[in-house]
Every structure is written in C-alpha cells, then in structure tokens.
C-alpha positions as CSV (number, residue, x, y, z in Angstrom):
1,M,4.5,19.2,-2.2
2,D,7.2,18.8,0.4
3,I,7.5,15.2,2.2
4,Q,9.1,15.5,5.4
5,E,9.2,11.8,5.7
6,I,12.2,9.4,3.7
7,I,10.0,7.7,1.0
8,V,11.6,3.6,0.4
9,V,11.1,2.8,-3.3
10,E,12.5,0.0,-5.2
11,G,15.1,1.4,-7.7
12,K,16.6,4.6,-9.2
13,D,13.7,4.9,-11.7
14,D,11.2,5.1,-9.3
15,T,13.4,7.7,-7.1
16,T,13.1,9.9,-10.2
17,A,9.1,9.6,-10.7
18,I,8.9,10.6,-6.7
19,K,11.7,13.4,-7.3
20,R,9.7,14.8,-10.4
21,A,6.2,14.5,-8.4
22,V,7.2,16.0,-4.9
23,N,10.2,17.2,-2.7
24,A,11.3,14.3,-1.6
25,D,14.4,12.1,0.2
26,T,14.2,8.4,-0.9
27,I,15.9,5.2,0.0
28,E,16.6,2.6,-2.9
29,T,16.0,-1.0,-1.6
30,N,17.4,-2.4,-5.6
31,G,14.9,-5.5,-5.3
32,S,13.4,-7.6,-2.8
33,A,16.6,-9.1,-1.4
34,I,17.0,-6.2,1.1
35,S,20.5,-6.1,2.5
36,T,20.9,-5.7,6.1
37,E,22.5,-2.3,5.4
38,T,19.3,-1.3,3.7
39,L,17.1,-2.6,6.8
40,Q,19.7,-0.4,9.1
41,R,19.4,2.8,6.9
42,I,15.7,2.4,7.0
43,A,15.4,2.1,10.6
44,H,17.8,5.0,11.0
45,A,15.4,7.1,8.6
46,Q,12.9,6.0,10.6
47,E,14.0,7.2,14.0
48,K,15.1,10.5,12.4
49,R,12.7,11.5,10.2
50,G,10.1,8.9,9.5
51,V,9.6,6.5,6.6
52,I,7.1,6.0,3.8
53,V,7.3,2.6,2.0
54,F,5.9,3.1,-1.6
55,T,6.7,0.3,-3.7
56,D,5.0,-1.2,-6.4
57,P,1.9,-3.1,-6.4
58,D,2.8,-6.7,-7.4
59,Y,4.4,-9.6,-5.4
60,P,8.0,-8.4,-5.2
61,G,6.8,-4.8,-4.1
62,R,4.5,-6.9,-1.4
63,R,7.3,-8.9,-0.1
64,I,9.6,-5.3,0.4
65,R,6.8,-4.1,2.6
66,A,6.8,-7.2,4.5
67,I,10.0,-7.3,5.3
68,I,10.5,-3.5,6.2
69,E,7.4,-3.9,8.2
70,E,9.0,-6.8,10.2
71,H,12.1,-5.1,11.0
72,V,11.4,-1.7,11.0
73,P,7.9,-1.3,12.8
74,G,5.7,1.6,12.4
75,V,6.6,2.9,8.7
76,K,3.9,4.4,6.8
77,H,2.2,3.1,3.8
78,A,1.6,5.0,0.5
79,F,-0.3,2.8,-2.1
80,L,-1.1,2.8,-5.6
81,A,-3.6,0.7,-7.8
82,K,-2.1,-1.6,-10.6
83,E,-3.9,0.7,-13.5
84,K,-2.1,3.5,-12.3
85,T,1.4,2.2,-12.7
86,I,1.2,0.2,-16.0
87,A,3.8,1.4,-18.7
88,K,2.3,3.6,-21.4
89,N,3.2,0.5,-23.5
90,G,1.6,-1.9,-21.3
91,K,4.8,-3.3,-20.8
92,G,6.1,-3.2,-17.1
93,L,4.7,-2.2,-14.2
94,G,6.0,0.0,-11.5
95,I,5.9,3.7,-9.4
96,E,8.2,4.9,-11.9
97,H,5.2,4.9,-14.5
98,A,2.7,6.7,-12.7
99,R,1.7,10.5,-13.5
100,D,3.1,13.0,-10.7
101,E,-0.8,13.6,-9.7
102,D,-1.2,10.1,-8.8
103,I,2.3,9.9,-6.8
104,R,0.7,13.1,-4.9
105,E,-2.3,11.4,-4.3
106,A,-1.2,8.2,-3.1
107,L,1.1,10.3,-0.5
108,K,-1.4,12.1,0.6
109,N,-3.2,8.8,2.0
110,V,-0.4,7.8,3.6
111,Y,-1.1,5.1,6.2
112,T,0.2,4.6,9.6
113,P,0.0,1.4,11.3
114,N,-0.3,1.2,15.1
115,V,2.7,-0.1,16.2
116,N,0.6,-1.6,19.7
117,F,-2.1,-2.7,17.2
118,K,-4.4,-5.8,18.2
119,S,-4.0,-8.6,15.4
120,E,-7.6,-8.8,15.7
121,S,-9.7,-6.8,13.6
122,E,-13.3,-5.7,14.4
123,I,-13.9,-6.6,11.0
124,T,-14.1,-10.7,11.1
125,M,-13.3,-13.3,8.5
126,D,-17.1,-13.8,8.4
127,D,-17.5,-10.3,7.5
128,L,-15.5,-11.1,4.5
129,I,-17.2,-13.3,3.6
130,M,-20.3,-11.8,3.7
131,A,-19.0,-8.9,1.8
132,R,-18.0,-11.4,-0.9
133,L,-14.0,-10.3,-0.7
134,I,-13.4,-14.3,0.2
135,G,-14.8,-17.2,-1.4
136,H,-16.8,-15.9,-4.2
137,P,-16.0,-15.7,-7.6
138,Q,-15.6,-12.1,-7.8
139,S,-13.6,-11.9,-4.6
140,K,-10.4,-11.1,-6.3
141,N,-11.8,-8.0,-8.2
142,R,-13.9,-6.8,-4.9
143,R,-11.0,-7.0,-2.8
144,K,-8.9,-4.8,-5.3
145,Q,-12.0,-2.4,-5.2
146,L,-11.7,-2.1,-1.6
147,G,-7.9,-1.5,-1.3
148,E,-8.1,1.3,-3.5
149,I,-11.1,2.8,-1.9
150,L,-9.6,2.5,1.4
151,N,-5.9,3.1,0.1
152,I,-4.6,0.4,1.7
153,G,-3.5,-1.7,-1.5
154,M,-4.5,-5.0,-2.9
155,T,-4.2,-8.3,-0.9
156,N,-5.2,-11.8,-0.7
157,G,-8.3,-12.9,1.5
158,K,-5.9,-13.5,4.3
159,Q,-3.8,-10.3,4.0
160,L,-6.9,-8.3,3.7
161,H,-7.9,-9.5,7.4
162,K,-4.5,-8.8,8.6
163,R,-4.4,-5.3,6.8
164,L,-7.8,-4.1,8.0
165,A,-6.6,-4.6,11.2
166,M,-3.2,-3.5,11.0
167,F,-4.7,0.0,9.6
168,Q,-7.2,0.0,12.0
169,I,-10.0,0.4,9.3
170,T,-13.4,0.7,11.2
171,V,-16.8,-1.5,10.7
172,E,-18.0,1.9,9.4
173,Q,-15.4,2.6,7.0
174,F,-15.6,-1.1,5.9
175,G,-19.2,-0.9,5.5
176,K,-19.0,2.3,3.6
177,A,-16.4,0.7,1.3
178,V,-18.3,-2.5,0.6
179,A,-21.7,-0.1,-0.2
180,L,-20.1,1.7,-2.8
181,I,-18.7,-1.8,-4.2
182,N,-22.3,-3.1,-4.3
183,Q,-23.3,0.4,-5.7
184,E,-20.8,0.3,-8.5
185,E,-21.7,-3.3,-9.7
186,H,-25.5,-2.2,-9.3
187,N,-25.0,0.4,-12.0
188,E,-22.8,-2.1,-14.3
C-alpha cells in the first residue's frame, strides 16, 4: 500500500512501524513540544504532498494533533483505538505497537476536515446527551465506541461535539453509529 501524503508521527519507532506496514514517508515530531522548525516542515509537506497526522491515542498524541491542526489547517487524520496500540507486554502504548493490518486499516479510513467548516454541527449537545455520550455513567465507554465506529478517535464530550463538526459527520452517520452501540449494549 503506497501513501502519497507524508505521515506525521511522534518518533522513530512509529516511523519503523509505518514503514513496515505501508510505503510512506514520515515526519517525526519527537514529542509534544513541537518545534517551529517541525511545524514549518509539516506546513511545507502539506503544500507539496498533503499530510496525515497519525499520533498515539493518548493525551500527548491529542495535544500534538491539536497543535498541528491549529498551525497547518486541512491536514488529514488517521486514528487507532487505544486497544490496538498496547504493547504485547502491556507496558506502553503507541502506534509502534500496532499490528501492520491495523495501521493499514487506519490509513484507509483517513478523515479530512473541511477547512471552511462551520463550527456548528448538525448534531447538537442535546443529541449527545440523548445518546448517553455525555452526562451518563457509561458516557466515556460509549464515546470510545463511537470514536472507533466513526474513525474519529477517542474524545471527551466537548471535543466530541467539535470533532463531529470538523469531520462533518452527518446526523444519519451519527444515528447509525449510536444504534450500533445501543445494539451491542443490548446484546451483552
């Protein structure tokens, strides 16, 4: 599988895992304190070939993603569920621990936010409450499932609303995903 865009990862081990799974070039941020020089390289890469941000599903990974999104609008995003990034020994989490097929699947399901997006989503905060994605004892788990189904990653409630708008998730897509979560809960 050849990837035209340049993939932004956190470190050398992530680059190794990406190159093992697909044919792609990477830029490493070397942590969540992204230098101005690295941001300039990412902006240049976005102009020339496009960029896919593929960071770990943890706080530093989300922080890197947000910094890049702020400085380089229009980058694409690939996400992997936390469970797919846990080291075999259970000590550590990251893209470097993911299986090749999971990396390829995440890169097939890349999201491109609309840079001209309206920050308002068709999906309201009330919809999130009704779907038990915020303000409910099972909200965190349900958001995690929703993020996996829609390939938008794990978020808190406020981030979820923003991410649904950013990736232009329709009411229909949202409804189908929530129905699937409800069905899974009902079958447990």
